[in-house]
C-alpha positions in Angstrom: 60.0 -52.3 65.1 61.4 -48.7 65.9 59.8 -46.1 63.6 62.4 -43.5 62.6 62.8 -40.5 60.2 64.7 -41.0 57.0 66.3 -37.6 57.8 65.5 -34.5 59.5 63.3 -32.2 57.3 63.8 -28.6 56.5 61.1 -26.3 57.9 57.8 -26.7 55.9 58.5 -30.0 54.9 57.4 -33.6 56.4 59.8 -36.3 57.5 59.5 -39.7 55.6 58.8 -42.3 58.3 59.8 -45.9 58.2 61.9 -48.5 59.9 65.0 -50.6 59.3 63.5 -54.2 59.5 65.4 -57.3 60.4 69.0 -57.0 61.1 71.2 -56.9 57.8 68.4 -58.0 55.6 65.9 -55.3 56.6 62.5 -55.7 54.8 64.3 -57.5 51.6 62.8 -61.1 52.4 59.2 -60.3 53.2 59.2 -57.8 50.1 60.5 -60.5 47.8 58.1 -63.2 49.4 55.0 -61.0 49.4 55.4 -58.1 47.1 52.6 -56.0 46.7 50.7 -57.3 49.5 53.5 -56.3 51.7 53.8 -52.9 50.1 50.2 -52.1 50.7 50.5 -53.0 54.3 53.4 -50.5 54.6 51.2 -48.0 52.7 48.3 -48.3 55.1 51.0 -47.7 57.9 53.0 -44.9 56.7 51.0 -43.3 54.1 52.0 -42.4 50.4 55.7 -41.9 51.1 57.8 -44.2 53.4 61.1 -45.7 53.9 62.6 -49.3 54.5 65.9 -51.0 54.4 65.6 -53.2 51.4 68.7 -54.7 49.2 71.0 -53.3 51.7 70.0 -49.6 51.3 67.4 -47.1 52.4 64.8 -47.2 50.0 61.6 -44.6 49.7 58.4 -45.9 48.4 56.4 -43.4 46.5 52.8 -44.5 46.6 49.6 -43.3 44.5 49.2 -41.3 41.2 50.2 -37.9 42.7 53.6 -39.3 44.1 54.2 -41.1 40.7 53.3 -37.7 38.7 56.0 -35.9 40.9 58.7 -38.7 40.4 58.1 -39.2 36.8 57.5 -35.6 35.6 60.7 -34.8 37.6 60.3 -31.0 37.0 63.2 -30.0 39.1 65.6 -32.9 37.7 66.1 -34.4 41.1 65.4 -37.9 40.2 68.0 -39.9 38.4 67.7 -43.2 36.4 70.7 -44.1 38.8 68.0 -45.9 40.9 68.0 -48.6 38.2 71.8 -48.8 38.2 71.6 -50.4 41.7 69.9 -53.1 40.1 70.9 -53.3 36.6 74.1 -51.4 35.7 76.3 -54.6 36.2 74.2 -56.6 33.6 72.7 -53.8 31.5 75.2 -51.0 31.5 74.1 -47.7 29.3 70.8 -49.2 28.4 68.4 -46.6 27.4 66.6 -47.0 30.7 69.9 -46.0 32.7 70.9 -42.9 30.8 69.6 -39.6 32.1 68.8 -36.1 31.1 70.5 -34.6 27.8 72.3 -37.9 27.3 69.2 -39.9 27.4 67.2 -37.5 25.2 70.0 -37.7 22.6 69.9 -41.5 22.6 66.2 -41.8 22.8 65.8 -39.4 19.8 68.4 -41.8 17.7 66.5 -44.8 18.9 63.4 -43.6 17.9 64.5 -44.1 14.1 64.2 -47.9 14.8 60.3 -47.4 16.2 58.8 -45.1 13.3 55.5 -46.2 12.2 56.7 -48.2 8.9 59.2 -50.0 11.1 56.8 -51.1 13.5 54.6 -52.3 10.8 57.5 -54.2 9.5 58.2 -55.7 13.1 54.6 -56.7 13.6 54.4 -58.5 10.1 57.4 -60.5 11.2 55.8 -61.3 14.7 52.7 -62.6 12.7 55.0 -64.9 10.7 56.8 -66.4 13.9 53.5 -66.8 15.9 51.6 -68.6 13.0 54.6 -71.0 12.6 55.1 -71.8 16.3 51.7 -71.8 17.9 50.5 -75.1 16.0 53.1 -77.1 17.8 51.8 -76.2 21.3 50.7 -79.3 23.1 47.2 -79.9 24.7 48.5 -79.5 28.2 50.7 -76.6 28.6 52.7 -74.7 31.1 52.1 -71.2 29.8 55.0 -69.2 31.2 57.9 -71.3 29.6 56.2 -71.7 26.2 55.4 -68.0 26.0 59.1 -67.3 27.2 60.3 -69.4 24.1 58.1 -68.0 21.7 58.8 -64.5 22.7 62.3 -65.0 22.6 61.8 -66.3 19.0 60.0 -63.4 18.2 62.6 -61.1 19.6 65.4 -62.7 17.9 63.7 -62.7 14.5 62.2 -59.0 14.9 65.3 -57.5 16.6 68.0 -59.7 15.0 66.6 -61.2 11.8 67.6 -64.7 12.8 66.3 -67.7 14.7 66.9 -67.5 18.6 69.7 -69.3 20.3 69.0 -71.6 23.2 72.5 -70.7 24.9 71.4 -66.6 24.4 68.0 -67.5 26.0 69.7 -68.8 29.0 71.8 -66.0 29.2 69.1 -63.5 29.2 67.5 -65.4 32.0 70.6 -65.3 34.0 71.0 -61.4 33.5 67.3 -60.5 34.2 67.2 -62.6 37.5 70.7 -61.4 38.7 69.5 -57.7 39.6 67.5 -58.7 42.5 70.1 -60.9 44.0 70.2 -60.8 47.9 73.9 -62.0 47.8 75.4 -59.6 45.4 78.8 -61.0 44.5 79.7 -64.0 42.4 79.2 -67.0 44.6 79.3 -70.1 42.4 76.0 -71.5 41.6 74.4 -67.9 42.7 72.2 -65.5 40.7 74.9 -62.8 40.5 77.4 -65.3 39.0 74.7 -66.6 36.3 74.1 -63.0 35.5 78.0 -62.0 34.9 78.3 -65.2 32.7 75.3 -64.2 31.0 76.2 -60.6 30.2 79.4 -61.8 28.8 77.7 -64.3 26.5 75.5 -61.7 25.3 78.2 -59.2 24.6 79.8 -62.0 22.3 76.8 -62.7 20.6 75.9 -59.1 19.6 79.4 -58.1 18.9 79.6 -61.0 16.3 76.7 -59.3 14.4 78.7 -56.1 13.8 77.0 -53.1 11.9 79.2 -53.1 9.0 77.3 -53.5 5.7 74.3 -54.9 7.6 71.1 -54.9 5.6 67.5 -55.7 6.4 64.6 -54.7 8.2 65.1 -56.0 11.9 65.8 -53.6 14.8 69.5 -54.4 14.9 70.1 -53.1 11.6 67.8 -50.0 12.1 70.0 -49.2 15.2 73.1 -49.4 13.1 72.0 -47.3 10.5 69.9 -44.6 12.6 71.0 -41.0 11.9 69.9 -37.7 13.3 70.0 -34.5 11.0 73.5 -33.6 12.0 74.7 -37.2 11.3 74.9 -38.3 14.7 75.0 -42.0 15.1 75.3 -44.8 17.7 78.7 -46.3 18.3 79.1 -50.2 17.9 79.3 -50.3 21.8 76.1 -48.2 22.1 74.4 -50.6 19.6 75.6 -53.7 21.6 74.4 -52.2 24.9 70.9 -51.1 23.6 70.3 -54.4 22.0 70.9 -56.4 25.0 68.6 -54.0 27.0 66.0 -53.9 24.3 65.9 -57.6 23.8 65.4 -58.0 27.6 62.7 -55.6 27.9 60.7 -56.6 25.0 60.4 -60.2 25.5 60.1 -60.3 29.4 57.4 -57.7 29.4 55.7 -59.4 26.5 55.9 -63.0 28.3 54.4 -61.6 31.4 51.6 -59.5 29.8 50.6 -62.3 27.6 50.8 -64.8 30.5 48.3 -62.8 32.5 46.0 -62.2 29.8 45.8 -65.9 29.2 45.1 -66.7 32.9 42.2 -64.1 33.0 40.8 -65.3 30.0 41.0 -68.9 31.2 39.6 -67.9 34.3 36.8 -65.9 32.8 35.6 -67.9 29.8 32.7 -65.3 29.0 35.6 -62.8 28.3 37.3 -65.4 26.1 34.4 -65.9 24.0 33.9 -62.3 23.4 37.4 -61.7 22.4 37.2 -64.7 20.2 34.0 -63.5 18.5 35.7 -60.1 17.9 38.8 -61.8 16.4 36.6 -63.9 14.0 34.9 -60.8 12.9 38.3 -59.1 12.2 39.7 -62.1 10.1 42.4 -64.7 10.2 45.2 -62.2 9.3 47.9 -61.8 9.4 46.6 -58.4 10.8 48.2 -55.0 10.1 48.6 -52.5 13.0 45.4 -50.8 11.7 43.6 -54.2 11.9 44.8 -54.8 15.4 43.8 -51.1 16.6 40.2 -52.6 15.9 40.5 -55.3 18.4 38.8 -53.2 21.0 37.7 -56.2 23.5 41.1 -57.6 23.4 42.8 -54.1 24.1 40.5 -53.9 27.2 41.5 -57.4 28.4 45.3 -56.7 27.9 45.0 -53.4 29.6 43.0 -54.8 32.5 45.6 -57.7 32.6 48.6 -55.2 32.8 46.6 -53.6 35.7 46.2 -56.8 37.6 49.8 -58.1 36.9 52.3 -55.2 36.0 55.2 -56.3 34.4 57.6 -53.7 35.8 56.4 -53.5 39.4 58.4 -50.7 41.0 60.6 -48.5 38.6 63.3 -47.3 40.7 65.1 -43.6 40.8 67.6 -41.7 43.0 67.3 -38.3 44.3 70.5 -36.6 43.2 69.5 -33.2 44.9 67.7 -32.5 47.9 63.8 -32.8 46.7 60.4 -33.5 48.1 57.4 -36.1 47.3 54.1 -35.2 48.5 55.3 -32.5 50.7 58.0 -35.1 52.1 61.8 -34.4 52.4 63.9 -36.8 50.5 67.5 -35.9 50.9 70.2 -36.3 47.9 71.4 -39.8 47.5 68.1 -41.6 48.6 66.8 -44.6 46.4 63.2 -44.1 45.2 60.7 -46.7 44.0 57.3 -45.8 42.3 55.0 -48.7 43.2 53.1 -49.0 40.1 51.7 -52.6 40.8 50.4 -51.4 44.1 49.1 -48.2 42.6 47.0 -50.4 40.1 45.2 -52.4 43.0 44.5 -49.2 45.5 40.8 -49.5 46.4 40.7 -45.9 46.4 41.4 -45.9 42.9 39.7 -49.0 41.4 36.6 -50.4 42.9 36.8 -54.1 43.7 40.7 -54.0 42.5 41.4 -57.6 42.5 38.3 -58.5 40.1 39.1 -58.8 36.6 36.7 -56.3 34.7 38.0 -55.1 31.2 34.9 -52.6 31.2 37.1 -50.4 33.5 38.9 -49.2 30.1 35.7 -48.3 28.4 36.2 -44.8 29.6 39.2 -42.8 30.1 41.3 -43.6 33.2 43.1 -40.7 35.0 46.5 -40.3 33.5 48.7 -41.4 36.5 46.3 -44.0 37.7 47.4 -46.5 35.0 51.1 -46.4 34.1 52.3 -49.9 33.2 54.5 -48.4 30.6 55.7 -45.6 33.1 55.5 -42.0 32.3 57.5 -38.7 31.6 60.8 -38.7 29.6 61.5 -42.3 30.2 57.9 -44.0 29.1 58.5 -46.9 27.4 60.0 -46.3 23.9 58.6 -49.7 22.4 55.0 -49.4 24.0 53.1 -49.5 20.7 55.1 -52.4 19.3 54.7 -54.6 22.6 50.9 -54.1 22.5 50.9 -55.1 19.1 53.2 -58.1 19.6 50.7 -59.3 22.5 47.6 -58.7 20.4 48.9 -60.5 17.5 49.8 -63.6 19.6 46.4 -63.6 21.2 44.4 -63.0 18.1 45.9 -66.2 16.5 45.5 -68.2 19.7 41.8 -67.2 19.9 41.3 -68.3 16.4 42.7 -71.5 16.8 42.4 -72.6 20.4 40.3 -72.5 23.5 41.7 -73.2 26.8 40.7 -73.8 30.4 42.2 -73.7 33.8 42.3 -76.7 36.2 39.0 -76.8 38.5 39.5 -74.3 41.4 42.9 -73.1 40.2 44.3 -69.8 41.1 47.6 -68.4 40.0 50.3 -67.2 42.4 52.7 -64.6 41.3 56.4 -64.8 42.3 57.5 -61.2 42.6 61.2 -61.9 43.2 62.4 -60.2 40.1 59.5 -59.5 37.5 56.0 -61.4 38.3 56.1 -64.8 37.1 53.6 -67.7 37.9 55.4 -69.8 40.7 54.0 -73.1 38.9 54.5 -71.7 35.2 50.6 -71.5 34.9 49.3 -75.0 33.7 46.3 -74.8 31.1 44.4 -77.3 28.8 44.4 -76.2 25.3 41.7 -77.4 22.8 42.1 -77.1 18.9 38.9 -75.3 17.5 37.7 -76.6 14.2 39.1 -74.8 11.0 
């Protein structure tokens, strides 16, 4: 390994150090295989700002809360969402997460009309209906991840579209999500990239068929169709299609990963499962309103700790569109930058015994940039309140109706290839509780 500077730094700034890694592939393979463990090794070697050749491009890793703050606050507007475009633009063009500056602000203000408190209340009520209908069919021996993925897709279809989910659409979503981290980034038959292109076409067909004209209902699709600002500004039909595809992906994948992680840790720590169940019984069987869900304090801490230990979006991406700096290190225009949120959530200097499940960490306030599973700044997740309520609704109902155990000696292994998922789908044993 030959350590090199990313670029010659101007006077007063430090260079970003790193290395190319393997020929052609760079550090892509070990990063995909080992994920946050590999990032930690690089951090220990190079410090909070380093570069590596990943996915065929030079990429800077910004590690730690101070580096995250500088990138997310983006005070000189040097960091663009174009970093995400490298992974997602082919499959999620003009999704909210890929827009920048004034254009992003306009779309976000308009989209906020679909996430007002009354609308979130109505979405949560629909979530409760789907969960109460589907959970009783879960078998005693369950692979958690695919079961939750199917359930959250059902939730997303009914909350966002107002109709049952379509298995063909579900397969299309899986294809587009996995395509972004393809090593081979052209449509080889049978490859991820080709599956992503097919999936995108299918999703466009699906959402265009549900055209906005005369649409009524309390679903998110209808809300986007009818969203208006004071000056009468509205989304075009193409805007609605792009935003729906992006929101459906973002909502169901993050909810699936978060709930999977919470189920795992509650299975690994039955004492916390019992505390959460006692609280759920005290609140009542529901369906719960958002105000009721806010009273689930133990469950809230469990979810937050699960988000720390398994961060659904591990490393948000940006691109420097002007020469800038991170923690005093020179970052030239054109550089890809990732903020290593999952690694930040496991740094021992921030979190004592970082790999230990301890929800009590969240009894007190956490420094603002130490815990950022929803991002920060102008692009902080627009649906975070709804997402937390969805996960709480699902776990509340499951705690009241089932208990669960993990296989003896079992420890999950997370696959970081795209978003973190359990490599063996997380097998658990469910037991029905007495009425």
